N, C-alpha and C positions, 0 to 999 in steps of 0.2 A: 217141439212146443212152440206155438205162435208167440210172437213178441207182444207184450202188453204195453199199450200206450200210456205214458204217464203225463197227465195234464201239466202244462207249463203255467205257472202262476203269473198273472199280470203284475206289474210293479205295485207294491204296497197293497196287495190283496191277500187276506189271510185264507189259508187252506182250511176247509171245514172238516177234513178227514181227522180221524183220531191221531193223537200224538204219536210220532214214530219213535220216541225215545222213552226209556223207563223213567218213571217219576212224573211224567206229564199229566197222567190221569185224564179227567174230562176237561181240564183247563178252566174249571169254574173258580177254583181257589188254589193258589200255589204259594209256597214259601220259598222265595228265591233270594240267594245271597249274591251280592256283587262285590268284586274286589278291584282295587285300583292302586297302582303306584305311579307317581308322576315323574317328570324329568328332574325334579328337584331332589329326588331320592331321600325325602325326609321321613318316609314311613309307609306302611301298608294300611290302607283304609278299607274297611269292610262294612257293608250295610245289609241288614235283613229287611226285605221288602215283601209285603203281602200283595200278591197279584190276583186281582179278581177279574174274571172274564178272559177273553182271548182276543188276539189281533189288535187292531188299532183302537178298538173300543175299550180295551182293558183299563182298569184303574189300579193305581199303585199307592200303597200306604207304607211309609217308612216306619218300621217298628223298633229297630235297635241298630246302633252303630258303634264301632270301636276302631282305634288306631293302634298299631304296634310298630315299634322302631325296627329298622332293617338291621341294626347292629353291624356285625362284621361283614354282612352281605353288601352293605352300601358301597364301600370303597372298591370291592371287586366288580360290582355291577357298573359303577362309574368308570372303572378302568376299561371294561369291555365296551361301554358306550363311547369312550374316547379313543377306541380303535387300538388300544394297547395289545401287544402280542400275548396270546393265551393259548394253551394247548387244548386239543379237543377234549381230553380227559378233565381238565380244569373247568371247561365250559359245561360239560355234562354234570359234573359235581355241583357246580353253581346252580344250574337249573333245578336239580333235585333238592338242594337245600332251600332254595327259594320256594319250591312247592311245599316243602314240609313246614315252612313258616306260615304259608297260607293255610295249610291243614290245621295247625294249632290255633290260628286266629279264628277260623271258621267253626271249629269245635266249641270254642268259647262263645262265639257269637250265637250259635244255634242253641246252646244249653241242652235242654231235654227235648227241644223241638226237632223233629226230623225234617231236613230240608228236602225240597222236591227238585231243586236245580241250583247249580252254582255257575256263575258267569264271571270269568277272570280275564282281565286285560293282559296281564303279563307286563314285563318291563321293556319299554322301547329302548333297544340298544343301537338301533340303526333305522333311519327313515329317510330315504331318498327315492321317491317313486320312480319306477315301479318296484323298487326294492324296499322292504320293510321287515323288521324282525322284532317281535314282541317275545322276549325270552320267557319260557315257561315249560316245565314238564308237568302236564296235567294229570298223568296217570296216578301218581301217589294221592292226589286229592280225591279223584273218583273212587279209588280203592279204599281209602281211609274213611270216607263218608258214606260210601255205598250209594251215591247218586251220580247222575250224569253231569259232566262239566263241559261247558261250551267255552271256547277260547279262540284266539287268532281271528278276531272279528273284522280286521281290516283287509285281510288277504283277498277276499272275493271282489271287493271294490277295486283294488289295485289290479287284479287280473283282468278286469273289464275296462281298464284305461282310466280309472279314477285316481284321485290323490290319496284315498284311504283315510282322509281326515278333512274336517273334524267328523267324528261319528256320533257326537252327543246331540245334535239338533232334534232328532226324532224322539229321543228320550226326554228332552226338554219339553216337547209338545205334550207328551203323556203326563209328565209331572207338573207342568205349570199352565196348561191350557185353562181358559176361563171363559164362560159365556159373555159375549158383548165387550170383551176387553182384549186388546192386543198387548203383548208384553215383550220387553227386551230382557232376555236372561243374560246376565253378564258374569263370566267366570274370571275372577281376579286371581289367576294363578301365576306361575312363572312368566307366562305370557297371558295376555288378555284375549279371550274370544267371546263372541256374542252369538246369540240365537234370537231371531225375531220370530215370535210365536203368534200366529194369527188367532183371532177369537175362535173359541170352540164351536163347532157345528156338528150336527148328527152325521153329515157327510164327511167323515174323517179323511177319506182319500182325497177329496177335493181340497180340504184345509191344508193338508201337508204339502200339497203342490205349491202352496204359497210360503212355506217356511223358508227363511233365508238365514244365512249365518256364515261365520268364518273367523279366522284369526284376525286380531287387530294390531297389537303392538306388544313390545316388552312391558311387563308390569312388575311383579315381585323380583324378577331377575335384575331389572334396572334399579329398583328401590333398594334392594339388598346390597347390590354392588356399590351403590352410593354410600350406604351406611358403613360398609367396610372401608371405603376410601376416606370418607369424611369424618366418621365418628369412631373408627376402629372397633366397630361392633358388627356382629353378624347380620343384624337388622335393626331398624328404628322401632323399638317396641311401642306399639300403639300409635306410631306416627307422632310421638311426643316432641322429638326434636324438630321435625318439619312443622309442627303446629306453632312453634315460636318464630318461624320465618315469615317472609313476605314474598309474594310473587313479583319478581323483577322482570321488566319488559324484555330486555335483550336476551338473557339466557332462556326465558320462556319461549320466545319466538324461535330461537335456534334449535332447542330440543324438540319443540313441536314440529318443526320441519322434518327432523329425523324420524319421529314416530309416525308422522303422516305418510312418509315414504313407505314405512312398513305396512301401514294400513292399506295403501294402494296396491301393494303387492299381493294382498290376500293371504299371505303366509308370514308368520312372524319369524324374522331372521335374527341373527346374533345381536349381542349387546356390547361386545367388547370394544371394537374400534370406535364405534359411534360415541360411546360414553367417554372413552379416554380423550378423544378429540374435543368433546364438549367441556370436559373438566379442565383440559389444558388451556382452553380459551377463556374460561370464566372462573376457574378455581381460585385465582389470586385476587379477583376483583369483587367478589361477593362473599357474604357470610355463609358458612356451611349450612346453617339452618335455612337461609333463603334459597340455596340451591336444592335442598331436599324438598322444600315447599314447591318450588318450580316443577320438580319432577312429578310430584303428586298431581299438580294442576295440569301438566301436559298429558299424563296418562288419562286423566278424567276427560279433558277436552277431546282427545283423540277418540276415545271409545264412544262418547256421546255423539260426536259428528258421524262416526261410522255407523252407529245405530240408526241415526236419522236417515242415512242413505238407504238402509235396508227397508225401512217402513216406519210409519207413524206408530208410536207406542203410547199406550195409556198409563203404563207403569214400568218401572225398571226393577228387576229382581237381581240382587247381588248374591254371589256365592264365591267360594274359594278362600284361600288363606288370606288374601288381601283385605277381606272384610275386617280383619283385626287391626288394620291401619286406619284409625279414626280420621286422620287428616285426609287420606285418600277418599274415604267415604264422604267426608264433608265436601270435598271439591266436586265429587260427582253430583251430590245433591244440589250444589249451587248452580250447576250447569244443566241439569237434566230437564227442567221445565215441567216435569210430571212427578207424581209421587215415587219415591225410591224406598224399597224395603229389602231386608235380608230374606233369603229363601226360607229361613226358619218360619217366617210368617205364613208360608205356603205348605208347611209340614215337612220340609226337606232341610235338615241341618246344613248350614252353609259350608261347613268343612267336609261334608260327605255327599255333595251333589253328584260328583263323578262316580263314586261307588254305587250310589242309588241308581244312577243312570245306567251303569253296567248291568245291574239286576234287571232293569226294564228291557234293555237291549237283548239280554239273554232270553227272556220270556218271548220277545218278538221273534228271535231266531228259532225258538222251539215251535212257535206258531207258523213258521215259514213265511214270515213277513220280511221283506228286504229292509235293512236298517239304515242304509245310506241314501242320500238324496242327490240326484243328478245336479240340481241347482246349487248344491253346496260343494260336493266333491268333484264334480265334473265328469262323473261316470256316465257312460252312454245310456245304459239301462241298469237300474239298481238290481243286483242279484241277491238271492238269499245267502246269508253269510254264516260263518261259524264253522269251526272244526270241533269234533266231539270226542270226548274220552268217556267211555261207558264203564260202569263198575263191573 
């Protein structure tokens, strides 16, 4: 039998062939669920997104979201991520229990609606390119829901020499693009990362060539660590204690220097030694509220500066758990120089941007569109990503 030539897709061009996986249908309208757990291990987020169209021209509408605690899975996942010794059997059991938590959440999310596709990130327990591990056993999810599950979305980029991160910029373009307006999408998570989204054009492939983004600096990990040290609380609820403080010049300049170094590195690195040294230097010389206010101001200043380096933005869109810190948001608004809004104003609940983004990335994978960007991850040529578990 002669070999059949399979056409190679150019970067970020959608295949017009029928969907190769069950549940894809014609691609006109798909109900896609995205799931995400972050490095903070504070819960499982899931979003139901209606995808209309195919490829880079698709439109996404967030219909429903929910969060579920990780419960007793959290300390075991954290132990694995911290490289504690664990048997193969324990890891296998953990991956299965983690999948069953996803399955229960997805059943609740879908209700009576049959899903067409599930896109799951898995829990990152190790990431040091070219090595990366997003723990998940997808088979119970696919079997339980009767739909295809795409997962391990970073592996293809890593195999081609990329960093495998960040993977959200292309989904940010889909979710937040707007005619005539460039936007800076800011994720205020454990670490802050940003995506510069160019104005929407009909030539989507040309537009995404201009997308820029990357990690910036420590954000909630820094602010929460300060709250534990200064207030003996897990976090500064609403940024209320920081709101009572004032920005003091010396600690502000010192911490800004540390965060600027993270931003120059393009990847957010740890928060421990840097924070301990800063606190040892200034902790006895300034009120605790002043130090908390300085930290909010430094994160805001660092991300605004980094965003300006990526491109001129007409608007800043904020998402992530950090939006609940009103003092941090206030400091960003004071420095942005352009309108600042929560992603909710764009139809994407701020707490679920990453879960919604996973749904978009899953649909793009099903359409055989590469989801990573050479300009962002450093990959030589963006590959089609995703591993599949079929029902």
